[in-house]
N, C-alpha and C positions, 0 to 999 in steps of 0.2 A: 671300738677301734683300739688297736694295740698302741701302747705308748712306750717311750724311752724310759729307762729305769732311773734316769738322773734325778728328777724331781722327787720321786718317792724315797730315794736313798738319802738325799740331802735332808728331807724332812725327818727321816728315821734317825740319822746321825744327830741332828739338833734336838730331837725329842727323846733320845736315849732309848730307842727300841730298834728292832731289826726286822727287815722284810724277808719273808721266806722265799727261797727259790725251791719250788717243788718240781723235780724232774718228771717229765711226762713220757709215756710209752705207747699210748693208744687213746682211743676215744674216751674210755672209762676214766682214765687218769686225768685227761684234760678237763672233762666235764666235772669230775669230782673236785679238782683244785679250784676251778673258776667259780662253781656254785658255792663252795664253802667260803671263799673270799667274799663273794657278794653277800651271803647270809650274815657274815661277821663284820661287814663293812671294813674290810682290810685290803690294802694293796697287795699284789702278788706278782711274782716273777715265775714264769714257766720255763724250766730249763730243758734243753734238748741236746743230748750228746750226739756226736756224728753217727754213732752206731744206731741210736734211737731214730735219728732222722732217716737213715737208710731203711730201717725196719718199717717206718710209717710211710714208705713210698716216696721219699724225697722231701726236701725243705718246702717246696711250693705247696705240697699236700698239707704239711703241718700248718703253714701260714693260713691256707684256705679254711682248714678245719677250725683252728683256734679263732680266727676272725669271725667265722660264721656262728660259733657257739656264743661268743660275746654279743653278737647282734641278735641272735635268736632269743636269748634270755634277757635282753635289754640291760646288760651288765653296766653298772655305773662306776664300779671301783676301778682304779688303774690296773691294767694287766700288761705286763711286758713279756715279750717272747724272746728268749735269750739262748744263744748258742753256748753250750757248756764245754769247756776244754777244747775249744776249736783250734784246728790247724790254721795256718795262714790261708791255704786254699779254701778250707771250710768256712772261715770267716767271710771271705769274699763271696762265696756261693750263697751264704745266708743273707748277706746284705742285699745281694741281687734278688733273692727270693722274697724279700719283704719282712724279714725279722726286724724287731724294733731295738734289739740289743745283741751284742756279740761278745764272747770272750775269746781273746787270742792267748793261747797258752804257749808262750815262748820260753818257758822255764827250762826246757832241755837244750836250748841254744846257748852258745857263749853270750855273755851279756851284750856285747857289741851288736850281734845279729838280732838279739831280742829287741834291742833299742831301735834298730833300723826298721824292722818289720812292724813293730808297734807304732812307730812314728807315722808310717805310711797309712796304717789302718785307722789311726786317730784322725788323720786328715780326712779320710773318706767318711768316717762316722760323723765328724763335726759338720761336714758339708751337707749331710742328709738328716741331721738332727737325731742320730742314734746314740745310745750309750755304749761304752766299751769297757770291758774288764781285762786287766792284764794280770799275769802271775809271776811271782818271784819265789824260787825255792820250791821244789816239787812237793806235792801233797802225797802222803803215804798211801799204801793200798793199791788196788788195781782200778784203773779207769780206762775202759775200752782197750785193754791189753797193755797199757803202759803201767809199770809197777814202780811206785816210789816208796821210800822207807820212812816218810814222816820227817823230812828235814826241816830245819829252821832257816828262814830266809835271812840274807845279809841286809841289815837296815840301810846301808849305803846304796846297795843295788836297788832297794825298794824306792829310795828317794829318786834315783836316776830314772826309773820307769814312771814314777808318779809325776815327775816334772815334765813328762812328755804330753801331759794333758788328758790322761785316761780318766774315766768317770769314777772308777772303783778299782781297788787293788786287792788281789788275793795273795796273802803272804803266808808261807808255810810256818806254822808255830807248833809243830809236833802233831798236828791233826792228820787223820788218815781217812780214806774212803772205805766204805763197807763196815763190817762188824768189827768193833775194837777188841783186840786180844786181851786176855786177862792180865798180861804183864805190861800193858800200855802205861807209859810214864806220865800221861796227862798233858794238858796244854802248857806251852811255855809262855807264861804271862810276861816274863822278863823280855822275851823277844818281841811280844806284842807291844809292850810299852816303848821299847827302843825304836820299833818301826813307826809307831804313832808319833814319837818325838821328831822323827825325820820327815814324815810326810804331812804333818799338820792336820788339816781339815779333810783330807781324802777319806771318803767312806771305805772301810775295810771289809773284806769278805772272808767268811769262815767256811771252808769246804769240809765235807765229812761230818755233817751235823747229826748223823744217826749215832746215838749211844754216848754222846758227850754228856756228862752229868749236868743237871740243871743249874747248879751253883756256878759251874765253869762257864756255861752259856751266858748266864746273867753277868758274870764278871767281864767276859769278853765284850758284851754289848756296852757295858759301862766304860770300856777302854777304847771305844771307837768302831767296833764291828757293827755294820749297818745292814748286812746281808748274810744270811746263813742258808747253806744248801742242804736239802734233804732229799734223799733218793731211796737208799736201801730200806729204810723204815716203812715206807709206803709199799714197797715190793713185798716185804715180809708180812705186813698186815693183810695185803691182798691175798697172798698165798695161803695164809692161815685160815682166812674166812672161806676161801674157795675149797680148801681141803675139808673143812668141817661140813660144808654144804653137801659135798659128795659122800663123805663118810656117814652122814646122816641120811643118805639115800634121797636127797632132795631132787636129784636129777631123774629119779625113778618114779616120782609121784606126779601124776597128771602130766602136764607139759613142762615139767621141771627141767627138761633137757634143753628147752628153748634158751639160746644164748642170753636173751634179755633177763631171764630168770637165773640162769647158771652164773652169770657174771655179776649179778646185783649184790650178793653179800660182800664180794670183794670190793665193789664200787663203794658201798657204804663204809667198809673198813678203811678205805683210802680217805674218805671224807672225815672220818673220826680222827685219823692220824693227822691230817692237815689242820683240823680244828685245834688239836692238842698243841701243835707247833706254833700256829698263829697266836694262840693264847700265851704260850711260854715266851715267845719272842716279843710280845707286847704290842703287836700291830693291830689288834682288834679295835675297831672303831676309829682307826686312824686314816681311813681312805679320804 
């Protein structure tokens, strides 16, 4: 059964570790993330962008696939299915389809409109027992065609949104999506501390977890980050392993072209990446 992310994030915040959000793109991704979490007895959040939802034939397909995997493998660790960077319409569609958690990214709206739309969605999520994430200050890099430059959120605006009763808050602290450029200035811990001072016990979310140095990750967790999103790193490890399999002519040996064989090295590579992240974030054994 899919669960809200609320309880797992409150436990992570109090226990000074973070839950990984692993973005999923297909069956291999979903199976790899869920099985690795089960093996390591770790809670996990599966992130689905609107683009990935479309690619996987709609939100209902994603809910059915994820729920069935959890049931088929008798998964006992908490698994949340979460819309990543959702629009207002997307959030409503995912709630309707059976997601257990949604993110409404109203960071590109004026604060008054962000507040109004977030308030409505908080009400719907509360009535259904779902968790909801909001965002203040856009995250840099590209996410489904929206490009942000790694801004730092305004701590007062963060408080305004946190006070609406969201479960978790993503605040821009100089982090970006995708691969970090060589001249990246690093995370702004000053902003993170100022946001934490304003929002108190609210579990904070760090987007763009790929490529942030380990010491920065650990410091961010110590300052209240309870959820860290990982996407690009799994894609890169999948691509590298698949490329190697084909360059080594794996697809030309016997029935090596069978998709179950062809995609397996990439599947194992995703599992290894997820294991690395769950270990780094400190959630192993915490389910």
